[in-house]
Backbone as JSON Lines, residues from 0, in Angstrom:
{"i":0,"aa":"M","n":[28.23,83.15,228.67],"ca":[28.74,84.5,228.63],"c":[29.63,84.76,227.42]}
{"i":1,"aa":"N","n":[30.14,83.7,226.8],"ca":[31.03,83.88,225.67],"c":[30.31,84.47,224.46]}
{"i":2,"aa":"T","n":[28.97,84.39,224.47],"ca":[28.21,84.91,223.33],"c":[28.1,86.43,223.37]}
{"i":3,"aa":"L","n":[28.35,87.03,224.54],"ca":[28.29,88.48,224.65],"c":[29.65,89.06,224.29]}
{"i":4,"aa":"V","n":[29.83,89.3,223.01],"ca":[31.15,89.71,222.51],"c":[31.35,91.21,222.62]}
{"i":5,"aa":"V","n":[30.33,91.98,222.23],"ca":[30.45,93.43,222.21],"c":[29.84,94.0,223.48]}
{"i":6,"aa":"T","n":[30.58,94.86,224.15],"ca":[30.08,95.49,225.36],"c":[29.25,96.72,225.0]}
{"i":7,"aa":"P","n":[27.96,96.74,225.32],"ca":[27.12,97.9,225.0],"c":[27.6,99.16,225.72]}
{"i":8,"aa":"Q","n":[27.43,100.31,225.08],"ca":[27.79,101.58,225.68],"c":[26.62,102.05,226.54]}
{"i":9,"aa":"V","n":[26.61,101.64,227.79],"ca":[25.44,101.9,228.66],"c":[25.26,103.37,229.0]}
{"i":10,"aa":"K","n":[26.27,104.19,228.76],"ca":[26.14,105.62,229.06],"c":[25.02,106.26,228.25]}
{"i":11,"aa":"S","n":[24.77,105.72,227.07],"ca":[23.73,106.3,226.2],"c":[22.33,105.78,226.54]}
{"i":12,"aa":"F","n":[22.25,104.8,227.44],"ca":[20.96,104.21,227.8],"c":[20.18,105.17,228.7]}
{"i":13,"aa":"K","n":[18.87,105.19,228.52],"ca":[18.0,105.86,229.48],"c":[17.96,105.0,230.74]}
{"i":14,"aa":"N","n":[17.52,105.59,231.85],"ca":[17.53,104.84,233.11],"c":[16.76,103.53,233.02]}
{"i":15,"aa":"G","n":[15.62,103.55,232.32],"ca":[14.83,102.33,232.17],"c":[15.56,101.27,231.38]}
{"i":16,"aa":"E","n":[16.21,101.69,230.29],"ca":[16.98,100.76,229.45],"c":[18.18,100.22,230.23]}
{"i":17,"aa":"F","n":[18.83,101.12,230.97],"ca":[19.98,100.74,231.77],"c":[19.59,99.69,232.81]}
{"i":18,"aa":"S","n":[18.48,99.94,233.5],"ca":[18.0,99.02,234.53],"c":[17.68,97.65,233.94]}
{"i":19,"aa":"K","n":[16.98,97.65,232.81],"ca":[16.6,96.39,232.18],"c":[17.83,95.62,231.71]}
{"i":20,"aa":"Y","n":[18.81,96.32,231.15],"ca":[20.01,95.64,230.64],"c":[20.81,95.0,231.77]}
{"i":21,"aa":"I","n":[21.04,95.77,232.85],"ca":[21.82,95.23,233.97],"c":[21.09,94.05,234.61]}
{"i":22,"aa":"R","n":[19.77,94.17,234.73],"ca":[18.99,93.07,235.3],"c":[19.12,91.8,234.45]}
{"i":23,"aa":"T","n":[19.04,91.97,233.13],"ca":[19.18,90.82,232.22],"c":[20.57,90.21,232.33]}
{"i":24,"aa":"L","n":[21.57,91.06,232.4],"ca":[22.95,90.58,232.53],"c":[23.13,89.76,233.8]}
{"i":25,"aa":"L","n":[22.57,90.23,234.89],"ca":[22.67,89.51,236.15],"c":[21.91,88.18,236.1]}
{"i":26,"aa":"Q","n":[20.77,88.18,235.43],"ca":[20.01,86.94,235.28],"c":[20.78,85.91,234.46]}
{"i":27,"aa":"L","n":[21.42,86.36,233.4],"ca":[22.23,85.46,232.57],"c":[23.44,84.94,233.35]}
{"i":28,"aa":"S","n":[23.96,85.79,234.22],"ca":[25.13,85.39,235.01],"c":[24.82,84.22,235.93]}
{"i":29,"aa":"E","n":[23.57,84.14,236.37],"ca":[23.16,83.06,237.26],"c":[23.26,81.69,236.59]}
{"i":30,"aa":"E","n":[23.27,81.68,235.27],"ca":[23.33,80.42,234.53],"c":[24.77,79.93,234.34]}
{"i":31,"aa":"E","n":[25.73,80.75,234.74],"ca":[27.14,80.42,234.52],"c":[27.8,79.92,235.82]}
{"i":32,"aa":"D","n":[28.92,79.25,235.65],"ca":[29.72,78.81,236.8],"c":[30.66,79.96,237.15]}
{"i":33,"aa":"L","n":[30.18,80.87,237.96],"ca":[30.92,82.1,238.24],"c":[32.21,81.85,239.02]}
{"i":34,"aa":"D","n":[32.2,80.83,239.87],"ca":[33.42,80.54,240.64],"c":[34.54,80.09,239.72]}
{"i":35,"aa":"T","n":[34.22,79.21,238.77],"ca":[35.22,78.74,237.81],"c":[35.73,79.89,236.96]}
{"i":36,"aa":"M","n":[34.83,80.77,236.59],"ca":[35.19,81.92,235.75],"c":[35.81,83.06,236.56]}
{"i":37,"aa":"E","n":[35.84,82.87,237.88],"ca":[36.39,83.88,238.81],"c":[35.65,85.21,238.67]}
{"i":38,"aa":"L","n":[34.33,85.11,238.57],"ca":[33.5,86.32,238.41],"c":[32.56,86.54,239.6]}
{"i":39,"aa":"S","n":[32.59,85.66,240.57],"ca":[31.64,85.75,241.69],"c":[31.68,87.1,242.39]}
{"i":40,"aa":"D","n":[32.88,87.58,242.7],"ca":[33.01,88.86,243.41],"c":[32.51,90.02,242.56]}
{"i":41,"aa":"F","n":[32.82,89.97,241.26],"ca":[32.38,91.04,240.36],"c":[30.86,91.1,240.29]}
{"i":42,"aa":"V","n":[30.24,89.93,240.15],"ca":[28.78,89.86,240.04],"c":[28.13,90.29,241.35]}
{"i":43,"aa":"K","n":[28.71,89.88,242.47],"ca":[28.16,90.26,243.77],"c":[28.18,91.77,243.94]}
{"i":44,"aa":"E","n":[29.28,92.41,243.59],"ca":[29.39,93.87,243.72],"c":[28.45,94.58,242.75]}
{"i":45,"aa":"L","n":[28.35,94.05,241.54],"ca":[27.44,94.64,240.55],"c":[25.99,94.51,241.03]}
{"i":46,"aa":"N","n":[25.66,93.36,241.58],"ca":[24.3,93.11,242.05],"c":[23.92,94.06,243.19]}
{"i":47,"aa":"T","n":[24.86,94.28,244.11],"ca":[24.61,95.2,245.23],"c":[24.4,96.62,244.72]}
{"i":48,"aa":"A","n":[25.27,97.06,243.82],"ca":[25.16,98.42,243.27],"c":[23.87,98.58,242.49]}
{"i":49,"aa":"Y","n":[23.51,97.55,241.73],"ca":[22.29,97.62,240.92],"c":[21.04,97.68,241.8]}
{"i":50,"aa":"N","n":[21.01,96.89,242.86],"ca":[19.85,96.9,243.77],"c":[19.66,98.27,244.42]}
{"i":51,"aa":"N","n":[20.76,98.93,244.78],"ca":[20.67,100.27,245.35],"c":[20.14,101.27,244.32]}
{"i":52,"aa":"F","n":[20.63,101.14,243.09],"ca":[20.15,102.0,242.0],"c":[18.66,101.77,241.76]}
{"i":53,"aa":"K","n":[18.28,100.5,241.72],"ca":[16.89,100.14,241.4],"c":[15.9,100.69,242.43]}
{"i":54,"aa":"K","n":[16.28,100.66,243.71],"ca":[15.39,101.16,244.76],"c":[15.07,102.63,244.55]}
{"i":55,"aa":"V","n":[16.1,103.43,244.28],"ca":[15.89,104.87,244.1],"c":[15.19,105.14,242.78]}
{"i":56,"aa":"Y","n":[15.53,104.37,241.75],"ca":[14.89,104.55,240.44],"c":[13.39,104.3,240.55]}
{"i":57,"aa":"K","n":[13.0,103.25,241.23],"ca":[11.58,102.95,241.4],"c":[10.89,104.03,242.22]}
{"i":58,"aa":"K","n":[11.56,104.53,243.24],"ca":[10.98,105.56,244.09],"c":[10.77,106.85,243.3]}
{"i":59,"aa":"N","n":[11.74,107.19,242.45],"ca":[11.62,108.4,241.64],"c":[10.55,108.27,240.58]}
{"i":60,"aa":"R","n":[10.34,107.04,240.11],"ca":[9.32,106.8,239.09],"c":[7.93,106.76,239.7]}
{"i":61,"aa":"G","n":[7.85,106.5,240.99],"ca":[6.57,106.31,241.64],"c":[5.66,107.52,241.51]}
{"i":62,"aa":"S","n":[4.38,107.27,241.43],"ca":[3.4,108.34,241.31],"c":[3.43,109.2,242.56]}
{"i":63,"aa":"I","n":[3.22,110.51,242.35],"ca":[3.17,111.42,243.48],"c":[1.86,111.26,244.24]}
{"i":64,"aa":"L","n":[0.89,110.63,243.6],"ca":[-0.43,110.49,244.21],"c":[-0.45,109.44,245.32]}
{"i":65,"aa":"T","n":[-1.24,109.72,246.33],"ca":[-1.52,108.76,247.39],"c":[-3.03,108.55,247.42]}
{"i":66,"aa":"P","n":[-3.52,107.47,248.04],"ca":[-4.97,107.26,248.11],"c":[-5.71,108.44,248.72]}
{"i":67,"aa":"E","n":[-5.09,109.07,249.72],"ca":[-5.71,110.24,250.35],"c":[-5.86,111.38,249.36]}
{"i":68,"aa":"M","n":[-4.83,111.62,248.56],"ca":[-4.88,112.68,247.56],"c":[-5.91,112.4,246.48]}
{"i":69,"aa":"V","n":[-6.0,111.15,246.07],"ca":[-6.99,110.76,245.06],"c":[-8.4,111.04,245.58]}
{"i":70,"aa":"R","n":[-8.63,110.73,246.84],"ca":[-9.95,110.94,247.43],"c":[-10.3,112.43,247.46]}
{"i":71,"aa":"Y","n":[-9.37,113.27,247.91],"ca":[-9.62,114.71,247.95],"c":[-9.79,115.29,246.54]}
{"i":72,"aa":"D","n":[-8.99,114.79,245.61],"ca":[-9.07,115.28,244.23],"c":[-10.43,114.95,243.62]}
{"i":73,"aa":"N","n":[-10.91,113.73,243.85],"ca":[-12.23,113.34,243.34],"c":[-13.34,114.18,243.97]}
{"i":74,"aa":"Q","n":[-13.2,114.46,245.27],"ca":[-14.21,115.25,245.96],"c":[-14.29,116.67,245.4]}
{"i":75,"aa":"R","n":[-13.14,117.31,245.22],"ca":[-13.18,118.69,244.71],"c":[-13.63,118.73,243.26]}
{"i":76,"aa":"D","n":[-13.22,117.72,242.46],"ca":[-13.65,117.66,241.06],"c":[-15.16,117.49,240.96]}
{"i":77,"aa":"N","n":[-15.7,116.59,241.76],"ca":[-17.15,116.34,241.72],"c":[-17.94,117.57,242.17]}
{"i":78,"aa":"S","n":[-17.46,118.24,243.21],"ca":[-18.14,119.45,243.69],"c":[-18.05,120.57,242.66]}
{"i":79,"aa":"L","n":[-16.9,120.68,242.0],"ca":[-16.73,121.69,240.95],"c":[-17.68,121.41,239.79]}
{"i":80,"aa":"K","n":[-17.79,120.16,239.4],"ca":[-18.7,119.79,238.3],"c":[-20.14,120.12,238.66]}
{"i":81,"aa":"L","n":[-20.53,119.8,239.89],"ca":[-21.9,120.11,240.33],"c":[-22.16,121.61,240.28]}
{"i":82,"aa":"L","n":[-21.2,122.39,240.75],"ca":[-21.35,123.85,240.78],"c":[-21.37,124.43,239.37]}
{"i":83,"aa":"Q","n":[-20.44,123.99,238.53],"ca":[-20.34,124.53,237.18],"c":[-21.52,124.11,236.31]}
{"i":84,"aa":"R","n":[-21.83,122.83,236.33],"ca":[-22.91,122.32,235.48],"c":[-24.28,122.72,236.02]}
{"i":85,"aa":"G","n":[-24.4,122.77,237.35],"ca":[-25.67,123.16,237.95],"c":[-26.03,124.59,237.61]}
{"i":86,"aa":"T","n":[-25.07,125.5,237.73],"ca":[-25.35,126.9,237.41],"c":[-25.59,127.09,235.91]}
{"i":87,"aa":"K","n":[-24.96,126.26,235.09],"ca":[-25.2,126.33,233.64],"c":[-26.64,125.94,233.33]}
{"i":88,"aa":"L","n":[-27.15,124.91,233.98],"ca":[-28.54,124.49,233.77],"c":[-29.51,125.57,234.23]}
{"i":89,"aa":"I","n":[-29.22,126.17,235.38],"ca":[-30.08,127.25,235.88],"c":[-30.05,128.43,234.92]}
{"i":90,"aa":"A","n":[-28.86,128.78,234.44],"ca":[-28.72,129.9,233.51],"c":[-29.48,129.67,232.22]}
{"i":91,"aa":"D","n":[-29.55,128.42,231.78],"ca":[-30.2,128.1,230.5],"c":[-31.71,127.9,230.63]}
{"i":92,"aa":"F","n":[-32.16,127.36,231.77],"ca":[-33.55,126.9,231.82],"c":[-34.41,127.5,232.92]}
{"i":93,"aa":"A","n":[-33.84,128.22,233.86],"ca":[-34.65,128.79,234.95],"c":[-35.65,129.81,234.41]}
{"i":94,"aa":"G","n":[-36.85,129.8,234.99],"ca":[-37.87,130.75,234.54],"c":[-37.66,132.13,235.12]}
{"i":95,"aa":"D","n":[-37.02,132.2,236.28],"ca":[-36.78,133.48,236.94],"c":[-35.56,134.17,236.33]}
{"i":96,"aa":"E","n":[-35.75,135.38,235.86],"ca":[-34.66,136.11,235.21],"c":[-33.51,136.39,236.17]}
{"i":97,"aa":"K","n":[-33.84,136.67,237.44],"ca":[-32.8,136.94,238.43],"c":[-31.95,135.69,238.65]}
{"i":98,"aa":"D","n":[-32.6,134.53,238.71],"ca":[-31.85,133.28,238.87],"c":[-30.92,133.04,237.68]}
{"i":99,"aa":"R","n":[-31.44,133.29,236.5],"ca":[-30.6,133.1,235.3],"c":[-29.4,134.02,235.33]}
{"i":100,"aa":"H","n":[-29.62,135.28,235.73],"ca":[-28.53,136.26,235.79],"c":[-27.47,135.84,236.8]}
{"i":101,"aa":"Q","n":[-27.91,135.46,237.99],"ca":[-26.95,135.06,239.03],"c":[-26.2,133.79,238.63]}
{"i":102,"aa":"A","n":[-26.9,132.86,238.02],"ca":[-26.26,131.62,237.57],"c":[-25.22,131.91,236.51]}
{"i":103,"aa":"N","n":[-25.53,132.83,235.62],"ca":[-24.57,133.21,234.58],"c":[-23.31,133.82,235.18]}
{"i":104,"aa":"L","n":[-23.47,134.61,236.24],"ca":[-22.32,135.22,236.9],"c":[-21.38,134.16,237.47]}
{"i":105,"aa":"I","n":[-21.96,133.19,238.16],"ca":[-21.14,132.12,238.75],"c":[-20.5,131.27,237.67]}
{"i":106,"aa":"Y","n":[-21.3,130.89,236.69],"ca":[-20.79,130.04,235.6],"c":[-19.65,130.74,234.86]}
{"i":107,"aa":"A","n":[-19.8,132.03,234.61],"ca":[-18.76,132.79,233.91],"c":[-17.49,132.88,234.75]}
{"i":108,"aa":"T","n":[-17.66,133.03,236.06],"ca":[-16.5,133.12,236.96],"c":[-15.68,131.84,236.93]}
{"i":109,"aa":"I","n":[-16.37,130.71,236.83],"ca":[-15.68,129.42,236.77],"c":[-15.14,129.14,235.37]}
{"i":110,"aa":"S","n":[-15.99,129.32,234.37],"ca":[-15.68,128.88,233.01],"c":[-14.67,129.76,232.28]}
{"i":111,"aa":"K","n":[-14.38,130.95,232.82],"ca":[-13.35,131.77,232.18],"c":[-11.99,131.08,232.27]}
{"i":112,"aa":"H","n":[-11.87,130.13,233.17],"ca":[-10.63,129.36,233.32],"c":[-10.64,128.09,232.47]}
{"i":113,"aa":"G","n":[-11.78,127.78,231.86],"ca":[-11.9,126.57,231.05],"c":[-13.1,125.75,231.47]}
{"i":114,"aa":"K","n":[-13.58,124.92,230.56],"ca":[-14.76,124.1,230.85],"c":[-14.4,122.74,231.44]}
{"i":115,"aa":"E","n":[-13.12,122.38,231.41],"ca":[-12.7,121.1,231.98],"c":[-11.5,121.32,232.9]}
{"i":116,"aa":"I","n":[-11.7,122.14,233.9],"ca":[-10.65,122.47,234.85],"c":[-10.14,121.21,235.55]}
{"i":117,"aa":"Y","n":[-11.04,120.27,235.77],"ca":[-10.71,119.03,236.49],"c":[-9.78,118.12,235.7]}
{"i":118,"aa":"N","n":[-9.52,118.45,234.44],"ca":[-8.57,117.66,233.63],"c":[-7.19,118.3,233.55]}
{"i":119,"aa":"M","n":[-7.02,119.43,234.22],"ca":[-5.73,120.12,234.19],"c":[-4.7,119.37,235.04]}
{"i":120,"aa":"A","n":[-3.42,119.7,234.83],"ca":[-2.36,119.17,235.69],"c":[-2.61,119.67,237.11]}
{"i":121,"aa":"Y","n":[-2.17,118.91,238.1],"ca":[-2.49,119.22,239.49],"c":[-2.04,120.61,239.92]}
{"i":122,"aa":"N","n":[-0.8,120.99,239.56],"ca":[-0.32,122.3,239.97],"c":[-1.08,123.42,239.27]}
{"i":123,"aa":"Q","n":[-1.46,123.21,238.0],"ca":[-2.23,124.21,237.26],"c":[-3.65,124.32,237.82]}
{"i":124,"aa":"Q","n":[-4.27,123.18,238.08],"ca":[-5.62,123.19,238.63],"c":[-5.65,123.86,240.0]}
{"i":125,"aa":"G","n":[-4.6,123.63,240.78],"ca":[-4.55,124.23,242.11],"c":[-4.62,125.74,242.06]}
{"i":126,"aa":"G","n":[-3.85,126.34,241.13],"ca":[-3.87,127.8,240.99],"c":[-5.22,128.31,240.53]}
{"i":127,"aa":"V","n":[-5.84,127.59,239.6],"ca":[-7.16,127.99,239.09],"c":[-8.22,127.9,240.19]}
{"i":128,"aa":"M","n":[-8.18,126.83,240.96],"ca":[-9.16,126.67,242.04],"c":[-9.01,127.77,243.08]}
{"i":129,"aa":"D","n":[-7.77,128.15,243.38],"ca":[-7.53,129.26,244.31],"c":[-8.21,130.53,243.82]}
{"i":130,"aa":"E","n":[-8.06,130.82,242.52],"ca":[-8.64,132.03,241.94],"c":[-10.16,132.0,241.99]}
{"i":131,"aa":"I","n":[-10.75,130.87,241.65],"ca":[-12.21,130.75,241.66],"c":[-12.76,130.98,243.06]}
{"i":132,"aa":"I","n":[-12.15,130.33,244.04],"ca":[-12.6,130.47,245.43],"c":[-12.44,131.91,245.91]}
{"i":133,"aa":"E","n":[-11.3,132.52,245.59],"ca":[-11.06,133.91,245.99],"c":[-12.05,134.86,245.31]}
{"i":134,"aa":"D","n":[-12.34,134.63,244.03],"ca":[-13.28,135.49,243.3],"c":[-14.67,135.45,243.93]}
{"i":135,"aa":"I","n":[-15.12,134.25,244.25],"ca":[-16.48,134.1,244.81],"c":[-16.55,134.62,246.24]}
{"i":136,"aa":"E","n":[-15.55,134.28,247.05],"ca":[-15.57,134.73,248.44],"c":[-15.34,136.24,248.55]}
{"i":137,"aa":"G","n":[-14.63,136.79,247.59],"ca":[-14.32,138.22,247.63],"c":[-15.38,139.12,247.03]}
{"i":138,"aa":"S","n":[-16.43,138.52,246.5],"ca":[-17.51,139.29,245.87],"c":[-18.82,139.08,246.62]}
{"i":139,"aa":"T","n":[-19.38,140.19,247.1],"ca":[-20.67,140.11,247.79],"c":[-21.75,139.59,246.84]}
{"i":140,"aa":"E","n":[-21.68,140.03,245.59],"ca":[-22.68,139.63,244.59],"c":[-22.61,138.14,244.3]}
{"i":141,"aa":"L","n":[-21.39,137.62,244.12],"ca":[-21.23,136.2,243.81],"c":[-21.58,135.32,245.02]}
{"i":142,"aa":"S","n":[-21.19,135.76,246.2],"ca":[-21.52,135.0,247.41],"c":[-23.03,134.94,247.62]}
{"i":143,"aa":"A","n":[-23.7,136.05,247.35],"ca":[-25.16,136.07,247.47],"c":[-25.79,135.15,246.44]}
{"i":144,"aa":"A","n":[-25.22,135.12,245.24],"ca":[-25.75,134.25,244.18],"c":[-25.61,132.78,244.57]}
{"i":145,"aa":"I","n":[-24.47,132.43,245.18],"ca":[-24.26,131.06,245.64],"c":[-25.37,130.65,246.62]}
{"i":146,"aa":"D","n":[-25.68,131.55,247.55],"ca":[-26.72,131.26,248.55],"c":[-28.11,131.23,247.94]}
{"i":147,"aa":"N","n":[-28.42,132.22,247.1],"ca":[-29.76,132.31,246.52],"c":[-30.09,131.12,245.63]}
{"i":148,"aa":"L","n":[-29.07,130.58,244.97],"ca":[-29.28,129.45,244.06],"c":[-29.07,128.09,244.75]}
{"i":149,"aa":"H","n":[-28.9,128.14,246.08],"ca":[-28.74,126.91,246.88],"c":[-27.52,126.08,246.44]}
{"i":150,"aa":"Q","n":[-26.43,126.79,246.14],"ca":[-25.2,126.12,245.73],"c":[-24.12,126.17,246.82]}
{"i":151,"aa":"R","n":[-24.47,126.7,248.0],"ca":[-23.48,126.87,249.06],"c":[-22.87,125.52,249.48]}
{"i":152,"aa":"K","n":[-23.69,124.49,249.57],"ca":[-23.21,123.17,249.99],"c":[-22.1,122.68,249.07]}
{"i":153,"aa":"Y","n":[-22.3,122.8,247.76],"ca":[-21.31,122.3,246.8],"c":[-20.06,123.19,246.77]}
{"i":154,"aa":"F","n":[-20.27,124.49,246.94],"ca":[-19.13,125.4,246.99],"c":[-18.26,125.1,248.21]}
{"i":155,"aa":"D","n":[-18.89,124.92,249.36],"ca":[-18.13,124.63,250.59],"c":[-17.41,123.28,250.5]}
{"i":156,"aa":"E","n":[-18.07,122.29,249.91],"ca":[-17.44,120.98,249.73],"c":[-16.22,121.1,248.82]}
{"i":157,"aa":"M","n":[-16.37,121.89,247.75],"ca":[-15.26,122.09,246.82],"c":[-14.09,122.78,247.51]}
{"i":158,"aa":"R","n":[-14.38,123.83,248.26],"ca":[-13.33,124.58,248.94],"c":[-12.61,123.72,249.98]}
{"i":159,"aa":"T","n":[-13.37,122.98,250.77],"ca":[-12.78,122.12,251.81],"c":[-11.89,121.04,251.2]}
{"i":160,"aa":"A","n":[-12.4,120.38,250.15],"ca":[-11.62,119.31,249.5],"c":[-10.38,119.87,248.83]}
{"i":161,"aa":"H","n":[-10.51,121.06,248.24],"ca":[-9.36,121.68,247.57],"c":[-8.26,122.03,248.57]}
{"i":162,"aa":"K","n":[-8.64,122.62,249.69],"ca":[-7.65,122.98,250.69],"c":[-6.96,121.74,251.25]}
{"i":163,"aa":"A","n":[-7.73,120.68,251.45],"ca":[-7.15,119.43,251.95],"c":[-6.19,118.84,250.93]}
{"i":164,"aa":"F","n":[-6.61,118.82,249.65],"ca":[-5.74,118.29,248.6],"c":[-4.47,119.11,248.49]}
{"i":165,"aa":"D","n":[-4.61,120.43,248.49],"ca":[-3.47,121.33,248.33],"c":[-2.44,121.11,249.44]}
{"i":166,"aa":"S","n":[-2.93,120.93,250.66],"ca":[-2.03,120.71,251.8],"c":[-1.27,119.4,251.66]}
{"i":167,"aa":"V","n":[-1.98,118.33,251.31],"ca":[-1.34,117.01,251.16],"c":[-0.42,117.0,249.95]}
{"i":168,"aa":"F","n":[-0.82,117.65,248.86],"ca":[-0.03,117.7,247.63],"c":[1.32,118.37,247.88]}
{"i":169,"aa":"K","n":[1.3,119.51,248.56],"ca":[2.54,120.24,248.84],"c":[3.46,119.43,249.75]}
{"i":170,"aa":"A","n":[2.87,118.76,250.73],"ca":[3.66,117.92,251.63],"c":[4.29,116.76,250.87]}
{"i":171,"aa":"R","n":[3.54,116.19,249.93],"ca":[4.03,115.05,249.14],"c":[5.16,115.48,248.21]}
{"i":172,"aa":"V","n":[5.02,116.65,247.59],"ca":[6.08,117.16,246.72],"c":[7.36,117.38,247.52]}
{"i":173,"aa":"K","n":[7.21,117.98,248.69],"ca":[8.37,118.23,249.55],"c":[9.03,116.92,249.96]}
{"i":174,"aa":"E","n":[8.2,115.93,250.27],"ca":[8.71,114.61,250.67],"c":[9.5,113.97,249.54]}
{"i":175,"aa":"Q","n":[8.98,114.05,248.31],"ca":[9.68,113.46,247.17],"c":[10.99,114.17,246.9]}
{"i":176,"aa":"Q","n":[10.99,115.49,247.05],"ca":[12.22,116.25,246.83],"c":[13.29,115.84,247.84]}
{"i":177,"aa":"Q","n":[12.88,115.63,249.08],"ca":[13.82,115.2,250.11],"c":[14.36,113.81,249.82]}
{"i":178,"aa":"E","n":[13.48,112.92,249.34],"ca":[13.9,111.56,249.01],"c":[14.91,111.57,247.87]}
{"i":179,"aa":"Q","n":[14.68,112.43,246.88],"ca":[15.53,112.43,245.7],"c":[16.86,113.13,245.96]}
{"i":180,"aa":"T","n":[16.88,114.07,246.92],"ca":[18.14,114.74,247.2],"c":[18.98,113.96,248.21]}
{"i":181,"aa":"T","n":[18.32,113.1,249.0],"ca":[19.06,112.3,249.97],"c":[19.98,111.32,249.27]}
{"i":182,"aa":"V","n":[19.48,110.65,248.27],"ca":[20.28,109.7,247.5],"c":[20.14,110.05,246.03]}
{"i":183,"aa":"S","n":[21.24,110.35,245.39],"ca":[21.21,110.75,243.99],"c":[21.2,109.52,243.08]}
{"i":184,"aa":"I","n":[20.18,109.44,242.24],"ca":[20.11,108.33,241.29],"c":[21.26,108.39,240.3]}
{"i":185,"aa":"T","n":[21.73,109.61,240.0],"ca":[22.86,109.77,239.07],"c":[24.11,109.13,239.65]}
{"i":186,"aa":"E","n":[24.36,109.38,240.93],"ca":[25.54,108.81,241.58],"c":[25.45,107.29,241.68]}
{"i":187,"aa":"L","n":[24.25,106.8,241.98],"ca":[24.07,105.34,242.08],"c":[24.24,104.68,240.72]}
{"i":188,"aa":"R","n":[23.8,105.36,239.67],"ca":[23.98,104.8,238.33],"c":[25.47,104.78,237.97]}
{"i":189,"aa":"K","n":[26.18,105.84,238.33],"ca":[27.62,105.88,238.05],"c":[28.32,104.72,238.75]}
{"i":190,"aa":"L","n":[27.95,104.48,240.01],"ca":[28.58,103.39,240.77],"c":[28.26,102.04,240.15]}
{"i":191,"aa":"T","n":[27.01,101.87,239.72],"ca":[26.61,100.62,239.06],"c":[27.4,100.43,237.77]}
{"i":192,"aa":"T","n":[27.59,101.52,237.03],"ca":[28.33,101.46,235.77],"c":[29.79,101.08,236.01]}
{"i":193,"aa":"V","n":[30.36,101.59,237.1],"ca":[31.75,101.25,237.45],"c":[31.87,99.75,237.69]}
{"i":194,"aa":"H","n":[30.95,99.18,238.45],"ca":[30.99,97.74,238.73],"c":[30.66,96.93,237.48]}
{"i":195,"aa":"Y","n":[29.84,97.5,236.63],"ca":[29.54,96.85,235.34],"c":[30.82,96.76,234.51]}
{"i":196,"aa":"G","n":[31.6,97.86,234.49],"ca":[32.87,97.85,233.76],"c":[33.85,96.85,234.35]}
{"i":197,"aa":"S","n":[33.89,96.78,235.68],"ca":[34.78,95.82,236.34],"c":[34.4,94.39,236.0]}
{"i":198,"aa":"Y","n":[33.09,94.16,235.88],"ca":[32.6,92.83,235.52],"c":[33.13,92.43,234.15]}
{"i":199,"aa":"W","n":[33.05,93.35,233.19],"ca":[33.51,93.02,231.84],"c":[35.03,92.84,231.78]}
{"i":200,"aa":"I","n":[35.73,93.61,232.59],"ca":[37.19,93.43,232.65],"c":[37.51,92.03,233.18]}
{"i":201,"aa":"G","n":[36.71,91.6,234.16],"ca":[36.9,90.26,234.71],"c":[36.61,89.16,233.71]}
{"i":202,"aa":"C","n":[35.77,89.47,232.73],"ca":[35.43,88.47,231.71],"c":[36.56,88.28,230.7]}
{"i":203,"aa":"L","n":[37.46,89.26,230.63],"ca":[38.52,89.19,229.6],"c":[39.59,88.18,229.97]}
């Protein structure tokens, strides 16, 4: 421990840097005779505070996605691709002019929002999917086109998967907000920093 002469200003560290530094410090402390140095209590308190900080930090860093959400997201994306690309093929290559016209209507309704909707951020894609579904369900002409072109199966699959994803996504966001407000990572970092300061005072 005598080699650590300058105390880093941890206030300027990002949470990841802060976590890594405190972890390294605790690991190095294990190599010392803490009882002889009269640092055992300081290290114990710092370790407890750091572990509490680390738990919340990892939870906040964790992906919002769950396996269930990934499954629903893949289902709606695949159904959307089938509907968008299928109607594009019909619009380009169908021999029946009516089929081409109806396919163009559906394709335009979807593609006005972009050609890669499935690559959008989840909250953005959710709003776009709502609009597409509302546009098609709210139009007699578009609904008829879906049926006439035999795209009802893919449209219904897309709608069902989207509603399921949206429900789970909103619940997950609410859950994360509750987790983050229950225990403040800022407060836990402050407490860890206090014990970190006490540790260095004990080293003097």
